[in-house]
N, C-alpha and C positions, 0 to 999 in steps of 0.2 A: 409744622414742627411741634413735637411734643416736648413738654418741659421735662427735664431729668434724663432724657435719652441722648446718648452721644450721637453726634452727627457723623455718619459714615458715608463716604461716597459710594454710590451704587452704580453699577455698570448699566448703561442703556441697553435695551434689547437689540438696538441697532449697532452696538459696538462691534466692530469687525476685527478687533485685535486678535481674536482667536481664529479668524478665518484662514490665515496661511497654514496653520497647523492642520485644520480640517482638510484643506486641499492637498496637503502632503500625503495624507493617508490614501485617498483614491489614486494619486499618482504612483505611489509605491505599489499599490495593488495592481495597477495596470502594467507597471514595469514587470511585475512578477508573472503576469499571464503568459508571456512567451516561454518562460521557464516551465510553467505547468504544461503547456502544450508540447514542449520538447520531451518532458518526462512521459506524457501520455503517448506521444507518437513512438517513443522508444519502447514503451510497454506494449503498444499494439504491434510493433515490428517483431517483438519477442514472442507473440502468441503463436505464429507458425512454427517457431522453434520448439515451443512447448508441445504443440500438437504432434510434431515429428517425433519428439522424445517419447510421448505417450503412445503413439502408434508403434514405434519400435518396441516399447515395453510390452504392449499388448500382443505384438507378433511373437515376442519371446516367451510368452506364457505357455504356449503349447510345448515349447522346448523344455521349459522348466518342469512341466507336468510329466513329460516323457522321461526326463532324468529322474524325477522323483519316483515315478512308477517303477522304473528299472531298478532303482535303489531299493524300493520296498519289495520288489520281487526277489531281489538278491539278499534281502535281510535274513531269511531263514538259513541260508547257507553261511552267512556271516556269523550267525549265532547258533552253532550246532547244539542239539539237545544233549545235555550231559546228565539229565535227571533220569 
């Protein structure tokens, strides 16, 4: 003991009072894992839907280009030369 310094109780490195808090964190984390896997499985189940939508979109592009080319072919008739 040093003279002039107040005596403060120090926690032992083997003091386990904080241990319950530390164990609560992994327990909460482990309880959350099923939620994460549910979200992930829902996301993975949705991927085929996304690919179906994308495939339908890609199949529709030729239709869009046909409509657009027909529109552009018709554009001169839509705008007669007045000059």
